[in-house]
Structures are given as C-alpha cells and as structure tokens.
C-alpha positions in Angstrom: -11.0 29.9 5.5 -10.7 30.6 9.2 -10.6 28.7 12.5 -14.3 27.8 12.2 -13.2 25.6 9.3 -11.1 23.4 11.5 -11.7 19.6 11.1 -13.5 18.4 14.1 -13.8 14.7 13.2 -13.1 12.2 10.4 -15.0 9.0 10.0 -14.4 5.9 7.8 -16.5 3.2 6.3 -14.9 -0.1 7.3 -14.7 -2.6 4.5 -13.0 -1.3 1.4 -12.1 2.1 3.1 -10.3 1.6 6.4 -9.5 -2.1 6.1 -8.9 -4.4 3.2 -11.1 -7.3 4.2 -11.3 -8.9 0.8 -9.3 -12.1 1.7 -11.7 -12.9 4.5 -14.6 -12.8 2.1 -12.8 -14.6 -0.7 -11.8 -17.5 1.5 -15.2 -17.7 3.1 -17.2 -17.7 -0.1 -15.0 -20.2 -1.8 -15.1 -22.5 1.3 -18.8 -22.7 1.0 -18.6 -23.6 -2.7 -16.0 -26.2 -1.9 -18.1 -27.7 0.8 -20.9 -28.0 -1.7 -18.6 -29.6 -4.2 -19.0 -26.6 -6.6 -16.3 -24.8 -8.5 -14.7 -21.8 -6.7 -14.9 -18.4 -8.3 -12.3 -15.7 -9.0 -11.2 -13.7 -5.9 -11.3 -10.4 -7.8 -14.9 -11.0 -8.8 -15.8 -11.6 -5.1 -13.8 -8.5 -4.1 -15.7 -6.3 -6.5 -19.1 -7.1 -4.9 -18.2 -7.1 -1.2 -19.8 -3.7 -0.6 -23.0 -5.0 -2.0 -23.5 -7.3 1.0 -23.8 -10.9 1.8 -26.9 -11.6 -0.2 -25.2 -10.3 -3.3 -22.2 -12.5 -2.7 -24.4 -15.5 -2.4 -26.3 -14.6 -5.6 -22.9 -14.2 -7.3 -21.4 -17.5 -6.0 -24.4 -19.7 -6.6 -25.9 -18.1 -9.6 -29.3 -17.4 -8.0 -31.4 -14.3 -7.9 -32.9 -12.4 -5.0 -36.2 -14.3 -5.1 -34.6 -17.8 -4.7 -35.9 -19.7 -1.7 -32.3 -20.9 -1.1 -30.9 -17.4 -0.6 -31.4 -16.9 3.1 -30.3 -20.4 4.1 -27.1 -20.0 2.1 -26.6 -16.5 3.4 -26.8 -17.7 7.0 -24.2 -20.4 6.3 -22.0 -17.7 4.8 -22.3 -15.5 7.9 -21.6 -18.4 10.2 -18.5 -19.4 8.2 -17.4 -15.7 8.0 -17.8 -15.4 11.8 -15.7 -18.5 12.4 -13.1 -17.4 9.9 -12.5 -13.9 11.3 -12.5 -15.2 14.9 -9.1 -16.9 14.1 -6.5 -14.3 15.1 -3.9 -16.4 13.5 -5.4 -16.9 10.0 -3.0 -16.6 7.2 -4.5 -13.6 5.4 -6.2 -11.3 8.0 -7.9 -8.0 7.2 -5.3 -5.3 7.0 -5.2 -1.5 6.9 -4.8 0.0 3.5 -1.4 1.5 2.7 -1.4 5.1 3.9 -4.0 4.6 6.7 -1.5 4.2 9.5 0.2 7.5 8.7 -3.2 9.2 8.4 -4.4 7.9 11.8 -1.1 8.9 13.4 -1.5 12.4 12.0 -5.1 12.7 13.2 -4.0 11.5 16.7 -1.1 14.0 16.7 -3.5 16.8 16.1 -6.1 15.5 18.6 -8.7 15.2 15.8 -11.1 12.4 16.8 -11.8 9.7 14.2 -14.1 6.7 14.1 -15.8 4.1 12.0 -19.4 4.2 10.7 -20.3 1.0 8.9 -23.3 -1.1 7.9 -21.4 -4.2 9.2 -22.9 -5.7 12.3 -21.0 -4.8 15.5 -20.1 -8.5 16.3 -17.9 -8.6 13.2 -16.7 -4.9 13.2 -15.5 -5.1 16.8 -13.4 -8.2 16.1 -11.7 -6.6 13.0 -10.9 -3.4 14.8 -9.5 -5.3 17.8 -7.3 -7.4 15.5 -6.1 -4.2 13.8 -5.1 -2.7 17.1 -7.6 0.2 16.7 -10.2 -0.4 19.4 -8.8 2.0 21.9 -7.8 4.6 19.3 -11.1 4.9 17.5 -13.4 7.3 19.3 -16.6 5.9 17.7 -17.8 2.6 16.2 -21.3 2.9 14.9 -23.0 -0.2 13.4 -26.5 -1.1 12.4 -27.0 -2.4 16.0 -26.8 1.1 17.3 -29.3 2.9 15.0 -32.8 2.7 13.7 -31.9 3.5 10.1 -28.6 2.5 8.3 -26.7 4.4 5.6 -27.6 6.2 3.5 -29.7 7.6 6.3 -27.4 10.0 8.3 -28.4 8.7 11.7 -25.3 6.7 12.2 -23.0 9.6 11.2 -24.8 12.0 13.4 -24.5 9.5 16.3 -20.7 9.3 15.6 -20.6 13.1 16.0 -22.3 12.9 19.3 -19.8 10.3 20.5 -16.9 12.6 19.5 -18.4 15.9 20.4 -18.1 17.1 16.8 -20.2 19.4 14.6 -21.2 17.4 11.5 -20.6 20.4 9.3 -17.0 20.3 10.2 -16.5 16.5 9.8 -15.4 14.3 6.9 -16.8 10.9 5.9 -14.8 8.5 3.6 -16.4 5.6 1.9 -16.4 3.3 -1.1 -20.1 3.1 -2.0 -22.8 5.5 -3.1 -24.6 5.0 0.1 -21.6 6.3 2.0 -21.4 9.5 0.0 -25.2 10.0 0.2 -25.0 9.4 4.0 -22.2 11.9 4.4 -24.0 14.5 2.3 -27.3 13.9 4.2 -25.3 14.6 7.4 -23.9 17.8 5.9 -20.4 16.4 6.0 -17.6 16.8 3.4 -17.3 13.5 1.6 -14.4 11.6 0.1 -14.9 8.7 -2.3 -12.5 5.8 -1.7 -12.0 4.7 -5.3 -9.5 2.1 -4.2 -12.3 0.2 -2.4 -14.8 -2.5 -3.3 -16.5 -1.0 -6.3 -18.3 -3.2 -8.8 -17.7 -2.9 -12.5 -21.3 -1.7 -13.0 -20.9 1.1 -10.5 -20.3 4.7 -11.5 -18.4 6.6 -8.8 -17.9 9.5 -11.1 -21.6 10.2 -10.6 -21.6 10.0 -6.8 -20.9 13.7 -6.5 -18.4 13.2 -3.6 -16.5 16.4 -2.7 -13.3 14.6 -3.4 -12.1 11.3 -4.9 -9.0 9.4 -4.0 -7.6 6.6 -6.0 -5.4 5.3 -3.0 -5.7 5.6 0.7 -2.2 7.2 0.5 -3.8 10.2 -1.1 -6.0 11.1 1.9 -3.3 12.6 4.1 -1.8 14.8 1.4 -5.3 16.1 0.6 -5.7 17.2 4.3 -2.2 18.7 4.3 -3.0 20.6 1.1 -5.9 22.3 2.9 -3.7 22.9 5.9 -5.9 20.7 8.1 -8.9 22.9 7.5 -12.1 21.5 6.0 -11.6 20.5 2.3 -14.9 21.8 1.1 -15.8 21.4 -2.5 -14.7 24.4 -4.6 -12.6 25.9 -1.8 -9.2 27.3 -2.9 -6.2 27.0 -0.7 
C-alpha cells in the first residue's frame, strides 16, 4: 500500500453503530402498550428489531402484519411519542456512544480524518441525538433521508457525505449494523465494516453480508485501523 491508500473519510450508521439508542425505543414502545392497557414486551426483543424500522416495531408490539389498517395510525403515535421522549435532555436512559467510539473519534480528529453519519433516520431525530451526544460540531456530515432522493442501500447518501467532506469514496469506510448499510457502502465503492454489536435480528445472517470486515464490538474498530497503519483496510490486503 502507498499514500494513495490513506483513509480520506469514515462514516457511521447512527442507531446500533455509533449510538446505542435502544433504551429510547424500549421505553417508547412499552409506553404505547401501557397506554393501551396491553402487556409490555421484553426490551431485548425490541432491541433486536430496531434496525427494521418503526413499522416493524409496531407489528412486533401489537401482533399485527404489514397489511393491517391499524399500522400507520399506531406508527404515527409511536413516532410522536419517540419525538417527545428524545426531546427530554434529562431522561434517565439517554442514547449513548458505544464503548470504544470516543477513543475512535478522538483518533480520527487527531489525524484530521473527517467523519460523519449517514442514516435512514429522519434529520429531526438524528440532529437531536447528535447534539445530546456532543457531536454536532465534530461531525463533518450528517446525511438523512431528508437530504437525498433515494435512501440506503442506494449509495446516494454516502456519496453526498463524501461531497461534504471532500473525500474520494474509494478511500472511505462505512460502518453499519444492517445489510442495507453494507450494500450501500459497497454500492458507493467504499470499504465496509459490519457492526455485529448493533441491532441485528435473530433471523438476520450477517455472515452472508460480505462486509470487508466484521467487528463484534465498537472497541475493535480502532485496533483494526491501527493494524492497517491508518491506510485503507481493503479486503484481502496484507499488512
């Protein structure tokens, strides 16, 4: 490898990759059920399906399928409740950075490597969470569905993040906890890292995602970059 293999940018998915937002969803889903005088469900079950989106969480909680006429009304209630919940800066269990992320971001900043967030989460929610985590002024890009015509796995959002950071996609890394993240990264010609510590459902098969690298903990990302001496950790490259 040579200088042309220098990392020019690193981008994260938000939920389940950069931030552990599980408690916000667990509390919100179970509040809806409590309000409807229904039994709450196990938090770990909710956690497993967060990456599948709000409709899936409603189906899971209320035992309905995607064709139910109740789905959209319940989903809108969930989103309203979620919005109210995360707007509380003093809530007891706020979203938090995964262990190892702080050291990783510090190392990226020390090396002047721009980093950012590319998520399918609407900007209204993502901006609140980044602000609460103290990352708004450190992140060089926050790309949400509001900013693009097509969401992940389409590469448009990742390519826009590269424009914001002045980075060549071929020399960038994308980290995510869902197949659509890995597909989006591959479609953008980036090196991909699968966050196996994230919100992955029992039915999912991350071993088949064909990410360039898999990490079982966010603490493993920084050592991976150090192993490659801060050059691009391309699949099959020896160091």
